[in-house]
N, CA, C and O atoms as a printed pandas DataFrame, in Angstrom:
     atom_number atom_name residue_name chain_id  residue_number  x_coord  y_coord  z_coord
0              1         N          GLU        A               1  -16.930   20.248   -5.957
1              2        CA          GLU        A               1  -16.238   19.483   -5.523
2              3         C          GLU        A               1  -17.159   18.620   -4.377
3              4         O          GLU        A               1  -18.116   19.181   -3.842
4              5         N          LEU        A               2  -16.711   16.869   -3.956
5              6        CA          LEU        A               2  -17.510   16.149   -3.029
6              7         C          LEU        A               2  -16.537   15.598   -2.451
7              8         O          LEU        A               2  -15.860   14.840   -3.146
8              9         N          VAL        A               3  -16.157   15.788   -1.032
9             10        CA          VAL        A               3  -14.890   14.837   -0.064
10            11         C          VAL        A               3  -16.139   14.390    0.313
11            12         O          VAL        A               3  -17.271   14.874    0.328
12            13         N          ALA        A               4  -15.371   12.793    0.770
13            14        CA          ALA        A               4  -16.276   12.425    1.882
14            15         C          ALA        A               4  -15.616   11.362    3.239
15            16         O          ALA        A               4  -14.633   10.707    2.894
16            17         N          GLY        A               5  -15.840   11.266    3.946
17            18        CA          GLY        A               5  -15.054   10.589    4.636
18            19         C          GLY        A               5  -16.042    9.469    5.672
19            20         O          GLY        A               5  -17.124    9.972    5.975
20            21         N          VAL        A               6  -15.857    8.373    6.107
21            22        CA          VAL        A               6  -16.653    7.726    6.651
22            23         C          VAL        A               6  -15.801    7.179    8.147
23            24         O          VAL        A               6  -14.623    6.930    7.889
24            25         N          TRP        A               7  -16.070    7.012    9.236
25            26        CA          TRP        A               7  -15.330    6.266   10.377
26            27         C          TRP        A               7  -16.555    5.981   11.186
27            28         O          TRP        A               7  -17.493    6.741   11.427
28            29         N          VAL        A               8  -16.349    4.610   11.599
29            30        CA          VAL        A               8  -17.571    3.395   12.431
30            31         C          VAL        A               8  -16.015    3.191   13.734
31            32         O          VAL        A               8  -14.866    2.749   13.731
32            33         N          GLY        A               9  -16.821    3.739   14.516
33            34        CA          GLY        A               9  -15.986    3.054   16.104
34            35         C          GLY        A               9  -16.484    4.018   17.007
35            36         O          GLY        A               9  -17.200    4.965   16.680
36            37         N          PHE        A              10  -16.061    3.740   18.241
37            38        CA          PHE        A              10  -15.918    4.015   19.647
38            39         C          PHE        A              10  -15.114    5.346   19.481
39            40         O          PHE        A              10  -14.248    5.624   18.652
40            41         N          ASP        A              11  -15.705    6.183   20.625
41            42        CA          ASP        A              11  -14.299    7.374   20.502
42            43         C          ASP        A              11  -13.480    6.789   22.079
43            44         O          ASP        A              11  -12.626    7.422   22.700
44            45         N          ASP        A              12  -13.928    5.701   22.372
45            46        CA          ASP        A              12  -13.268    5.147   23.705
46            47         C          ASP        A              12  -11.843    4.487   23.276
47            48         O          ASP        A              12  -11.060    4.067   24.128
48            49         N          ASN        A              13  -11.545    4.425   21.714
49            50        CA          ASN        A              13  -11.116    3.104   21.216
50            51         C          ASN        A              13  -11.142    1.691   21.472
51            52         O          ASN        A              13  -10.294    0.912   21.037
52            53         N          GLN        A              14  -12.232    1.336   22.259
53            54        CA          GLN        A              14  -12.948    0.219   22.002
54            55         C          GLN        A              14  -13.199   -0.728   20.408
55            56         O          GLN        A              14  -13.427   -0.358   19.256
56            57         N          SER        A              15  -13.051   -1.860   20.944
57            58        CA          SER        A              15  -13.157   -2.440   19.053
58            59         C          SER        A              15  -14.447   -2.923   19.060
59            60         O          SER        A              15  -15.118   -3.557   19.874
60            61         N          THR        A              16  -14.721   -2.270   17.461
61            62        CA          THR        A              16  -15.678   -2.669   16.870
62            63         C          THR        A              16  -16.087   -4.272   16.690
63            64         O          THR        A              16  -17.180   -4.825   16.811
64            65         N          LYS        A              17  -14.745   -4.809   16.346
65            66        CA          LYS        A              17  -14.954   -6.074   15.557
66            67         C          LYS        A              17  -15.397   -5.971   14.151
67            68         O          LYS        A              17  -15.964   -6.994   13.767
68            69         N          LEU        A              18  -15.328   -5.298   13.525
69            70        CA          LEU        A              18  -15.654   -5.057   12.257
70            71         C          LEU        A              18  -14.572   -4.566   11.622
71            72         O          LEU        A              18  -13.864   -3.786   12.259
72            73         N          THR        A              19  -14.165   -4.946   10.085
73            74        CA          THR        A              19  -13.471   -3.841    9.322
74            75         C          THR        A              19  -13.999   -2.579    8.211
75            76         O          THR        A              19  -15.105   -2.267    7.769
76            77         N          GLY        A              20  -12.982   -2.189    8.071
77            78        CA          GLY        A              20  -13.708   -0.957    7.178
78            79         C          GLY        A              20  -13.887   -1.432    6.148
79            80         O          GLY        A              20  -14.180   -0.441    5.479
80            81         N          GLY        A              21  -13.946   -2.648    5.197
81            82        CA          GLY        A              21  -14.943   -2.892    4.663
82            83         C          GLY        A              21  -15.990   -3.782    4.842
83            84         O          GLY        A              21  -16.180   -4.311    3.747
84            85         N          SER        A              22  -16.498   -4.067    5.381
85            86        CA          SER        A              22  -18.039   -4.779    6.211
86            87         C          SER        A              22  -18.799   -3.162    6.749
87            88         O          SER        A              22  -19.979   -2.865    6.564
88            89         N          ALA        A              23  -17.739   -2.275    7.446
89            90        CA          ALA        A              23  -18.952   -1.071    8.266
90            91         C          ALA        A              23  -18.813   -0.229    7.517
91            92         O          ALA        A              23  -19.766    0.262    6.914
92            93         N          ALA        A              24  -17.345    0.228    7.332
93            94        CA          ALA        A              24  -17.814    2.142    6.818
94            95         C          ALA        A              24  -17.735    2.053    4.945
95            96         O          ALA        A              24  -18.370    2.806    4.207
96            97         N          ALA        A              25  -17.109    1.314    4.633
97            98        CA          ALA        A              25  -17.181    0.893    3.026
98            99         C          ALA        A              25  -19.122    0.934    2.470
99           100         O          ALA        A              25  -19.380    1.901    1.754
100          101         N          PRO        A              26  -20.109    0.156    2.720
101          102        CA          PRO        A              26  -21.301   -0.088    2.344
102          103         C          PRO        A              26  -21.698    1.635    2.411
103          104         O          PRO        A              26  -22.337    2.211    1.531
104          105         N          ILE        A              27  -21.176    2.264    3.621
105          106        CA          ILE        A              27  -21.909    3.858    3.954
106          107         C          ILE        A              27  -21.436    4.645    2.982
107          108         O          ILE        A              27  -22.227    5.313    2.315
108          109         N          TRP        A              28  -20.125    4.690    2.758
109          110        CA          TRP        A              28  -19.377    5.340    1.909
110          111         C          TRP        A              28  -20.269    5.384    0.650
111          112         O          TRP        A              28  -20.813    6.330    0.081
112          113         N          GLY        A              29  -20.240    3.822    0.353
113          114        CA          GLY        A              29  -20.690    3.754   -1.105
114          115         C          GLY        A              29  -22.194    4.022   -1.645
115          116         O          GLY        A              29  -22.694    3.786   -2.745
116          117         N          GLU        A              30  -22.760    4.633   -0.405
117          118        CA          GLU        A              30  -24.571    4.834   -0.670
118          119         C          GLU        A              30  -24.644    5.977   -0.677
119          120         O          GLU        A              30  -25.525    6.547   -1.322
120          121         N          PHE        A              31  -23.367    6.893    0.331
121          122        CA          PHE        A              31  -23.305    8.088    0.139
122          123         C          PHE        A              31  -22.765    9.006   -1.158
123          124         O          PHE        A              31  -23.147   10.105   -1.559
124          125         N          MET        A              32  -21.942    8.296   -1.542
125          126        CA          MET        A              32  -21.813    8.681   -2.821
126          127         C          MET        A              32  -22.343    8.387   -4.109
127          128         O          MET        A              32  -22.131    8.938   -5.189
128          129         N          LYS        A              33  -23.227    7.214   -3.741
129          130        CA          LYS        A              33  -24.291    7.004   -4.976
130          131         C          LYS        A              33  -25.214    8.176   -4.971
131          132         O          LYS        A              33  -25.487    8.701   -6.051
132          133         N          CYS        A              34  -25.706    8.623   -3.900
133          134        CA          CYS        A              34  -26.714    9.197   -3.364
134          135         C          CYS        A              34  -25.960   10.897   -3.876
135          136         O          CYS        A              34  -26.848   11.748   -3.931
136          137         N          GLY        A              35  -24.796   11.352   -4.166
137          138        CA          GLY        A              35  -24.071   12.566   -4.113
138          139         C          GLY        A              35  -23.538   12.621   -5.346
139          140         O          GLY        A              35  -23.443   13.727   -5.877
140          141         N          ARG        A              36  -23.225   11.803   -5.827
141          142        CA          ARG        A              36  -22.578   11.935   -7.109
142          143         C          ARG        A              36  -23.133   12.510   -8.317
143          144         O          ARG        A              36  -22.443   13.078   -9.163
144          145         N          PRO        A              37  -24.576   12.334   -8.399
145          146        CA          PRO        A              37  -25.283   13.250   -9.411
146          147         C          PRO        A              37  -25.337   14.877   -9.284
147          148         O          PRO        A              37  -25.730   15.580  -10.216
148          149         N          PHE        A              38  -24.877   15.428   -7.963
149          150        CA          PHE        A              38  -24.726   16.471   -8.026
150          151         C          PHE        A              38  -23.727   17.130   -8.009
151          152         O          PHE        A              38  -23.632   18.276   -7.568
152          153         N          VAL        A              39  -22.620   16.278   -8.630
153          154        CA          VAL        A              39  -21.334   16.836   -8.456
154          155         C          VAL        A              39  -20.763   16.795  -10.354
155          156         O          VAL        A              39  -20.291   15.824  -10.946
156          157         N          PRO        A              40  -21.037   18.236  -10.925
157          158        CA          PRO        A              40  -20.395   18.026  -12.213
158          159         C          PRO        A              40  -19.568   17.487  -12.828
159          160         O          PRO        A              40  -18.484   17.842  -12.366
160          161         N          ASP        A              41  -19.422   16.710  -13.748
161          162        CA          ASP        A              41  -18.161   15.943  -14.507
162          163         C          ASP        A              41  -17.055   17.111  -14.859
163          164         O          ASP        A              41  -17.288   18.017  -15.659
164          165         N          ALA        A              42  -15.900   16.965  -14.191
165          166        CA          ALA        A              42  -14.923   17.397  -14.810
166          167         C          ALA        A              42  -13.294   17.235  -14.958
167          168         O          ALA        A              42  -12.648   16.936  -13.955
168          169         N          GLU        A              43  -12.875   17.363  -15.763
169          170        CA          GLU        A              43  -11.275   16.690  -16.110
170          171         C          GLU        A              43  -10.492   16.995  -15.442
171          172         O          GLU        A              43  -10.171   18.104  -15.016
172          173         N          PHE        A              44   -9.842   15.363  -15.182
173          174        CA          PHE        A              44   -8.861   15.222  -13.709
174          175         C          PHE        A              44   -7.108   16.097  -14.864
175          176         O          PHE        A              44   -6.476   15.642  -15.818
176          177         N          ILE        A              45   -7.022   16.963  -14.348
177          178        CA          ILE        A              45   -5.880   17.463  -15.231
178          179         C          ILE        A              45   -4.395   17.672  -14.043
179          180         O          ILE        A              45   -4.156   18.337  -13.035
180          181         N          PRO        A              46   -3.657   16.638  -14.923
181          182        CA          PRO        A              46   -2.545   16.038  -13.658
182          183         C          PRO        A              46   -1.439   17.238  -12.740
183          184         O          PRO        A              46   -1.801   18.381  -13.018
184          185         N          PRO        A              47   -0.820   17.234  -12.235
185          186        CA          PRO        A              47   -0.051   18.555  -12.384
186          187         C          PRO        A              47    1.386   18.044  -13.216
187          188         O          PRO        A              47    1.754   16.958  -13.665
188          189         N          ASP        A              48    1.951   19.345  -13.174
189          190        CA          ASP        A              48    3.228   19.312  -15.107
190          191         C          ASP        A              48    4.143   18.241  -14.458
191          192         O          ASP        A              48    4.659   17.462  -15.261
192          193         N          ASP        A              49    4.417   18.076  -13.233
193          194        CA          ASP        A              49    5.471   17.400  -12.629
194          195         C          ASP        A              49    5.007   15.246  -12.892
195          196         O          ASP        A              49    5.722   14.282  -12.619
196          197         N          ILE        A              50    3.944   15.270  -13.340
197          198        CA          ILE        A              50    3.627   13.720  -13.404
198          199         C          ILE        A              50    3.396   13.419  -14.713
199          200         O          ILE        A              50    2.984   14.194  -15.576
200          201         N          VAL        A              51    3.693   12.196  -14.839
201          202        CA          VAL        A              51    3.877   11.687  -16.278
202          203         C          VAL        A              51    3.117   10.327  -16.181
203          204         O          VAL        A              51    2.901    9.729  -15.127
204          205         N          PHE        A              52    2.789    9.971  -17.280
205          206        CA          PHE        A              52    1.534    8.716  -17.475
206          207         C          PHE        A              52    2.719    7.633  -18.495
207          208         O          PHE        A              52    3.183    8.001  -19.574
208          209         N          VAL        A              53    2.977    6.488  -17.934
209          210        CA          VAL        A              53    3.754    5.771  -18.548
210          211         C          VAL        A              53    3.388    4.892  -19.277
211          212         O          VAL        A              53    2.175    4.907  -19.064
212          213         N          LYS        A              54    3.645    3.771  -20.325
213          214        CA          LYS        A              54    3.192    2.828  -20.199
214          215         C          LYS        A              54    4.419    1.403  -19.846
215          216         O          LYS        A              54    5.528    1.379  -20.380
216          217         N          ILE        A              55    4.051    0.584  -19.110
217          218        CA          ILE        A              55    5.132   -0.037  -18.294
218          219         C          ILE        A              55    4.481   -1.618  -18.876
219          220         O          ILE        A              55    3.276   -1.701  -19.115
220          221         N          ASP        A              56    5.362   -2.771  -19.059
221          222        CA          ASP        A              56    5.297   -4.160  -19.311
222          223         C          ASP        A              56    5.437   -4.307  -17.436
223          224         O          ASP        A              56    6.181   -3.875  -16.556
224          225         N          SER        A              57    4.356   -5.095  -17.533
225          226        CA          SER        A              57    4.039   -5.457  -16.105
226          227         C          SER        A              57    4.798   -6.912  -15.541
227          228         O          SER        A              57    4.657   -7.451  -14.443
228          229         N          GLU        A              58    5.782   -7.401  -16.883
229          230        CA          GLU        A              58    6.268   -8.731  -16.376
230          231         C          GLU        A              58    7.750   -7.985  -16.194
231          232         O          GLU        A              58    8.459   -8.327  -15.247
232          233         N          SER        A              59    8.106   -7.168  -16.934
233          234        CA          SER        A              59    9.848   -6.146  -16.114
234          235         C          SER        A              59    9.955   -5.424  -15.954
235          236         O          SER        A              59   11.079   -4.956  -16.135
236          237         N          GLY        A              60    8.606   -4.371  -15.313
237          238        CA          GLY        A              60    8.703   -2.889  -14.911
238          239         C          GLY        A              60    9.282   -1.930  -15.888
239          240         O          GLY        A              60    9.213   -0.731  -15.617
240          241         N          GLN        A              61    9.812   -2.294  -16.928
241          242        CA          GLN        A              61   10.386   -1.572  -18.274
242          243         C          GLN        A              61    9.113   -0.742  -18.968
243          244         O          GLN        A              61    7.931   -1.063  -18.840
244          245         N          ARG        A              62    9.610    0.380  -19.719
245          246        CA          ARG        A              62    9.137    0.842  -20.578
246          247         C          ARG        A              62    8.642    0.041  -21.697
247          248         O          ARG        A              62    9.369   -0.514  -22.521
248          249         N          ALA        A              63    7.178    0.009  -21.680
249          250        CA          ALA        A              63    6.441   -1.277  -22.491
250          251         C          ALA        A              63    6.687   -0.898  -24.266
251          252         O          ALA        A              63    6.252    0.137  -24.771
252          253         N          THR        A              64    7.354   -1.811  -24.932
253          254        CA          THR        A              64    7.479   -1.573  -26.548
254          255         C          THR        A              64    6.580   -2.212  -27.345
255          256         O          THR        A              64    6.166   -3.330  -27.038
256          257         N          PRO        A              65    6.220   -1.640  -28.343
257          258        CA          PRO        A              65    5.034   -2.405  -29.259
258          259         C          PRO        A              65    5.402   -3.958  -29.481
259          260         O          PRO        A              65    4.691   -4.630  -30.228
260          261         N          GLN        A              66    6.316   -4.425  -28.947
261          262        CA          GLN        A              66    6.122   -5.974  -29.210
262          263         C          GLN        A              66    5.705   -6.618  -27.638
263          264         O          GLN        A              66    5.457   -7.823  -27.588
264          265         N          CYS        A              67    5.634   -5.784  -26.347
265          266        CA          CYS        A              67    5.096   -6.334  -25.217
266          267         C          CYS        A              67    3.653   -6.659  -25.906
267          268         O          CYS        A              67    3.099   -6.103  -26.854
268          269         N          PRO        A              68    3.158   -7.980  -24.926
269          270        CA          PRO        A              68    1.670   -8.172  -25.332
270          271         C          PRO        A              68    0.593   -7.345  -24.544
271          272         O          PRO        A              68    0.493   -7.559  -23.335
272          273         N          LYS        A              69   -0.054   -6.603  -25.020
273          274        CA          LYS        A              69   -1.158   -6.119  -24.328
274          275         C          LYS        A              69   -1.625   -6.181  -23.367
275          276         O          LYS        A              69   -1.942   -5.224  -22.660
276          277         N          ASP        A              70   -1.754   -7.217  -23.156
277          278        CA          ASP        A              70   -2.244   -7.927  -22.076
278          279         C          ASP        A              70   -1.344   -7.667  -20.701
279          280         O          ASP        A              70   -1.675   -7.929  -19.544
280          281         N          GLN        A              71   -0.113   -7.077  -21.174
281          282        CA          GLN        A              71    1.012   -7.296  -20.292
282          283         C          GLN        A              71    1.298   -5.503  -19.521
283          284         O          GLN        A              71    1.916   -5.169  -18.511
284          285         N          VAL        A              72    0.614   -4.776  -20.435
285          286        CA          VAL        A              72    1.014   -3.200  -20.700
286          287         C          VAL        A              72   -0.079   -2.507  -19.522
287          288         O          VAL        A              72   -1.296   -2.691  -19.517
288          289         N          VAL        A              73    0.503   -1.880  -18.786
289          290        CA          VAL        A              73   -0.257   -1.176  -18.092
290          291         C          VAL        A              73    0.031    0.795  -17.714
291          292         O          VAL        A              73    1.106    1.376  -17.865
292          293         N          THR        A              74   -0.652    1.125  -17.455
293          294        CA          THR        A              74   -0.415    2.771  -17.448
294          295         C          THR        A              74    0.385    2.938  -16.029
295          296         O          THR        A              74   -0.161    2.206  -15.204
296          297         N          GLU        A              75    1.232    3.481  -15.591
297          298        CA          GLU        A              75    1.765    3.767  -14.156
298          299         C          GLU        A              75    1.879    5.137  -14.232
299          300         O          GLU        A              75    1.808    5.742  -15.302
300          301         N          ILE        A              76    2.095    5.801  -12.882
301          302        CA          ILE        A              76    2.056    7.299  -12.851
302          303         C          ILE        A              76    3.013    7.758  -12.058
303          304         O          ILE        A              76    2.991    7.566  -10.842
304          305         N          PHE        A              77    4.035    8.470  -12.728
305          306        CA          PHE        A              77    5.625    8.759  -12.311
306          307         C          PHE        A              77    5.582   10.337  -11.653
307          308         O          PHE        A              77    4.706   11.184  -11.830
308          309         N          LEU        A              78    6.566   10.419  -11.006
309          310        CA          LEU        A              78    6.515   12.186  -10.531
310          311         C          LEU        A              78    7.770   12.000  -11.608
311          312         O          LEU        A              78    8.406   10.947  -11.649
312          313         N          ARG        A              79    8.036   13.037  -12.403
313          314        CA          ARG        A              79    8.994   13.805  -13.800
314          315         C          ARG        A              79   10.177   12.746  -13.022
315          316         O          ARG        A              79   10.168   12.225  -11.907
316          317         N          GLY        A              80   11.241   12.691  -14.228
317          318        CA          GLY        A              80   12.413   12.275  -13.551
318          319         C          GLY        A              80   12.502   10.747  -12.927
319          320         O          GLY        A              80   13.484   10.028  -13.111
320          321         N          TYR        A              81   11.705   10.475  -12.404
321          322        CA          TYR        A              81   11.425    8.918  -11.611
322          323         C          TYR        A              81   10.813    7.975  -12.932
323          324         O          TYR        A              81   10.736    6.810  -12.541
324          325         N          GLU        A              82   10.472    8.071  -14.003
325          326        CA          GLU        A              82   10.061    6.907  -14.836
326          327         C          GLU        A              82   11.171    6.091  -15.313
327          328         O          GLU        A              82   12.233    6.554  -15.730
328          329         N          PRO        A              83   10.835    4.683  -15.222
329          330        CA          PRO        A              83   11.819    4.030  -15.878
330          331         C          PRO        A              83   12.417    4.832  -17.437
331          332         O          PRO        A              83   11.672    5.402  -18.234
332          333         N          ARG        A              84   13.890    4.690  -17.581
333          334        CA          ARG        A              84   14.191    4.886  -18.830
334          335         C          ARG        A              84   14.457    3.917  -20.053
335          336         O          ARG        A              84   14.568    4.187  -21.249
336          337         N          GLU        A              85   14.523    2.778  -19.426
337          338        CA          GLU        A              85   15.030    0.961  -20.308
338          339         C          GLU        A              85   14.050    1.029  -20.770
339          340         O          GLU        A              85   13.224    1.838  -20.348
340          341         N          GLU        A              86   13.805    0.240  -21.757
341          342        CA          GLU        A              86   12.611   -0.442  -22.668
342          343         C          GLU        A              86   13.160   -1.662  -22.101
343          344         O          GLU        A              86   14.254   -2.076  -21.718
344          345         N          CYS        A              87   11.218   -2.325  -22.263
345          346        CA          CYS        A              87   11.655   -3.688  -21.872
346          347         C          CYS        A              87   12.993   -4.993  -22.755
347          348         O          CYS        A              87   13.255   -5.499  -23.846
348          349         N          ALA        A              88   13.360   -4.968  -21.595
349          350        CA          ALA        A              88   14.272   -6.339  -22.557
350          351         C          ALA        A              88   13.808   -7.552  -22.763
351          352         O          ALA        A              88   14.508   -8.254  -23.493
352          353         N          PHE        A              89   12.824   -8.022  -22.335
353          354        CA          PHE        A              89   12.026   -9.282  -22.666
354          355         C          PHE        A              89   11.323   -9.053  -23.436
355          356         O          PHE        A              89   10.495   -9.962  -23.384
356          357         N          HIS        A              90   10.931   -8.055  -24.571
357          358        CA          HIS        A              90    9.564   -8.242  -25.535
358          359         C          HIS        A              90   10.519   -7.176  -26.397
359          360         O          HIS        A              90    9.916   -6.878  -27.429
360          361         N          SER        A              91   11.644   -6.593  -26.321
361          362        CA          SER        A              91   12.023   -4.836  -27.549
362          363         C          SER        A              91   12.664   -5.576  -28.482
363          364         O          SER        A              91   12.647   -5.134  -29.631
364          365         N          GLY        A              92   13.363   -6.847  -28.215
365          366        CA          GLY        A              92   13.927   -7.426  -30.008
366          367         C          GLY        A              92   15.001   -7.824  -29.486
367          368         O          GLY        A              92   15.499   -8.802  -30.044
368          369         N          LYS        A              93   15.845   -7.180  -28.110
369          370        CA          LYS        A              93   17.313   -7.293  -27.911
370          371         C          LYS        A              93   17.540   -8.400  -27.400
371          372         O          LYS        A              93   16.776   -8.958  -26.612
372          373         N          ARG        A              94   19.114   -9.045  -27.971
373          374        CA          ARG        A              94   18.859  -10.257  -27.298
374          375         C          ARG        A              94   19.350  -10.745  -25.747
375          376         O          ARG        A              94   20.123   -9.889  -25.318
376          377         N          LEU        A              95   19.220  -11.465  -25.105
377          378        CA          LEU        A              95   19.451  -11.496  -23.541
378          379         C          LEU        A              95   20.319  -12.748  -23.690
379          380         O          LEU        A              95   20.318  -13.368  -22.627
380          381         N          ARG        A              96   21.111  -13.381  -24.703
381          382        CA          ARG        A              96   21.690  -14.240  -24.349
382          383         C          ARG        A              96   23.003  -13.779  -25.473
383          384         O          ARG        A              96   22.952  -13.411  -26.646
384          385         N          LYS        A              97   24.049  -13.965  -24.625
385          386        CA          LYS        A              97   25.528  -13.607  -24.996
386          387         C          LYS        A              97   25.690  -14.404  -26.511
387          388         O          LYS        A              97   25.414  -15.601  -26.439
388          389         N          ASN        A              98   26.054  -13.967  -27.724
389          390        CA          ASN        A              98   27.022  -14.880  -28.870
390          391         C          ASN        A              98   27.249  -13.529  -29.429
391          392         O          ASN        A              98   26.664  -12.447  -29.463
392          393         N          ASP        A              99   28.696  -14.224  -29.987
393          394        CA          ASP        A              99   29.923  -13.552  -30.774
394          395         C          ASP        A              99   29.301  -12.804  -31.494
395          396         O          ASP        A              99   29.643  -11.630  -31.354
396          397         N          ASN        A             100   28.189  -13.051  -32.525
397          398        CA          ASN        A             100   27.763  -11.922  -33.481
398          399         C          ASN        A             100   26.483  -11.147  -33.272
399          400         O          ASN        A             100   25.894  -10.421  -34.073
400          401         N          GLU        A             101   26.211  -11.424  -32.158
401          402        CA          GLU        A             101   25.008  -10.205  -31.803
402          403         C          GLU        A             101   25.188   -9.723  -30.325
403          404         O          GLU        A             101   25.522  -10.345  -29.316
404          405         N          ARG        A             102   24.843   -8.342  -30.537
405          406        CA          ARG        A             102   24.975   -7.283  -28.753
406          407         C          ARG        A             102   24.490   -8.519  -27.675
407          408         O          ARG        A             102   23.936   -9.597  -27.893
408          409         N          TYR        A             103   24.747   -8.154  -26.968
409          410        CA          TYR        A             103   24.236   -8.550  -25.643
410          411         C          TYR        A             103   23.803   -7.572  -24.809
411          412         O          TYR        A             103   24.433   -6.553  -24.524
412          413         N          GLU        A             104   22.581   -7.924  -24.364
413          414        CA          GLU        A             104   22.350   -6.970  -23.756
414          415         C          GLU        A             104   21.600   -7.575  -22.371
415          416         O          GLU        A             104   20.558   -8.149  -22.688
416          417         N          SER        A             105   21.877   -7.602  -20.776
417          418        CA          SER        A             105   21.728   -8.053  -19.781
418          419         C          SER        A             105   20.324   -7.730  -19.648
419          420         O          SER        A             105   19.816   -6.670  -20.014
420          421         N          PRO        A             106   19.749   -8.664  -19.124
421          422        CA          PRO        A             106   18.312   -8.976  -18.681
422          423         C          PRO        A             106   18.088   -7.564  -17.402
423          424         O          PRO        A             106   18.820   -6.715  -16.895
424          425         N          ALA        A             107   16.497   -8.004  -17.299
425          426        CA          ALA        A             107   16.404   -6.912  -16.314
426          427         C          ALA        A             107   16.025   -8.009  -14.699
427          428         O          ALA        A             107   15.702   -9.175  -14.471
428          429         N          PRO        A             108   16.319   -6.753  -13.907
429          430        CA          PRO        A             108   16.126   -7.780  -12.497
430          431         C          PRO        A             108   14.959   -8.049  -12.458
431          432         O          PRO        A             108   14.204   -7.347  -13.131
432          433         N          PRO        A             109   14.500   -8.966  -11.797
433          434        CA          PRO        A             109   13.409   -9.280  -11.325
434          435         C          PRO        A             109   12.632   -8.253  -10.669
435          436         O          PRO        A             109   13.188   -7.623   -9.770
436          437         N          ARG        A             110   11.120   -7.908  -11.054
437          438        CA          ARG        A             110   10.699   -6.527  -10.172
438          439         C          ARG        A             110   10.458   -6.784   -8.637
439          440         O          ARG        A             110    9.847   -7.793   -8.284
440          441         N          GLN        A             111   10.765   -6.201   -8.055
441          442        CA          GLN        A             111   10.466   -5.932   -6.284
442          443         C          GLN        A             111    8.680   -6.241   -6.134
443          444         O          GLN        A             111    7.868   -5.728   -6.903
444          445         N          LYS        A             112    8.272   -7.240   -4.909
445          446        CA          LYS        A             112    6.598   -6.985   -4.921
446          447         C          LYS        A             112    6.430   -6.078   -4.078
447          448         O          LYS        A             112    6.963   -6.255   -2.983
448          449         N          ARG        A             113    5.882   -5.204   -4.235
449          450        CA          ARG        A             113    5.637   -3.713   -4.038
450          451         C          ARG        A             113    4.666   -4.319   -2.587
451          452         O          ARG        A             113    3.877   -5.262   -2.540
452          453         N          GLU        A             114    5.054   -3.455   -1.609
453          454        CA          GLU        A             114    4.590   -3.644    0.203
454          455         C          GLU        A             114    3.024   -2.996   -0.650
455          456         O          GLU        A             114    2.766   -2.186   -1.540
456          457         N          ARG        A             115    2.157   -4.066    0.398
457          458        CA          ARG        A             115    0.518   -3.402    0.132
458          459         C          ARG        A             115    0.484   -2.390    1.620
459          460         O          ARG        A             115    0.946   -2.829    2.674
460          461         N          ARG        A             116    0.191   -1.726    1.571
461          462        CA          ARG        A             116   -0.334   -0.715    2.335
462          463         C          ARG        A             116   -1.840   -0.274    2.619
463          464         O          ARG        A             116   -2.359   -0.051    1.525
464          465         N          GLY        A             117   -2.521   -0.112    3.399
465          466        CA          GLY        A             117   -3.712    0.440    3.671
466          467         C          GLY        A             117   -4.232    1.768    3.026
467          468         O          GLY        A             117   -3.351    2.549    2.664
468          469         N          PHE        A             118   -5.058    2.003    2.902
469          470        CA          PHE        A             118   -5.603    3.382    2.243
470          471         C          PHE        A             118   -4.440    5.185    2.919
471          472         O          PHE        A             118   -3.746    6.103    2.483
472          473         N          TRP        A             119   -5.135    4.476    4.489
473          474        CA          TRP        A             119   -4.761    5.534    4.961
474          475         C          TRP        A             119   -3.545    6.181    5.406
475          476         O          TRP        A             119   -3.161    7.318    5.683
476          477         N          GLU        A             120   -2.843    4.348    5.343
477          478        CA          GLU        A             120   -1.097    4.518    5.527
478          479         C          GLU        A             120   -0.590    5.285    4.211
479          480         O          GLU        A             120    0.347    6.082    4.200
480          481         N          SER        A             121   -1.235    4.974    3.291
481          482        CA          SER        A             121   -0.779    5.354    2.046
482          483         C          SER        A             121   -0.620    7.040    1.422
483          484         O          SER        A             121   -0.002    7.658    0.556
484          485         N          ILE        A             122   -1.498    7.238    2.371
485          486        CA          ILE        A             122   -1.701    8.802    2.737
486          487         C          ILE        A             122   -0.750    9.672    3.565
487          488         O          ILE        A             122    0.009   10.596    3.273
488          489         N          PHE        A             123   -1.030    9.114    4.575
489          490        CA          PHE        A             123   -0.644    9.883    5.791
490          491         C          PHE        A             123    1.195    8.709    6.297
491          492         O          PHE        A             123    1.844    8.961    7.312
492          493         N          GLY        A             124    1.497    7.828    5.517
493          494        CA          GLY        A             124    2.290    7.541    5.970
494          495         C          GLY        A             124    2.415    6.259    7.031
495          496         O          GLY        A             124    3.499    5.990    7.551
């Protein structure tokens, strides 16, 4: 296996006036290009408690065959925390009340995710 990390900066907390994308990323990219050929391909086997679920990106619910293909994404969930409801926008369920048809409430608007940096997503 190959693991790499790059840090660009001073040891006295002085600013470099650089960003990770302009300083560390090019170094890391070049290193990975050189090191990658020496690492054999390996299949990623997810842990048993991880599931991959197709989600409609508009509703945030499980995709149905009626969901537009360009809106369907595969998301990764901890087993038991994946969405249970099928996409209300494309499942064929009626979204408006009608005397002769079943009423299904529309999905709540999907909350915008907070964008976090790489290290913050790992270490909180």
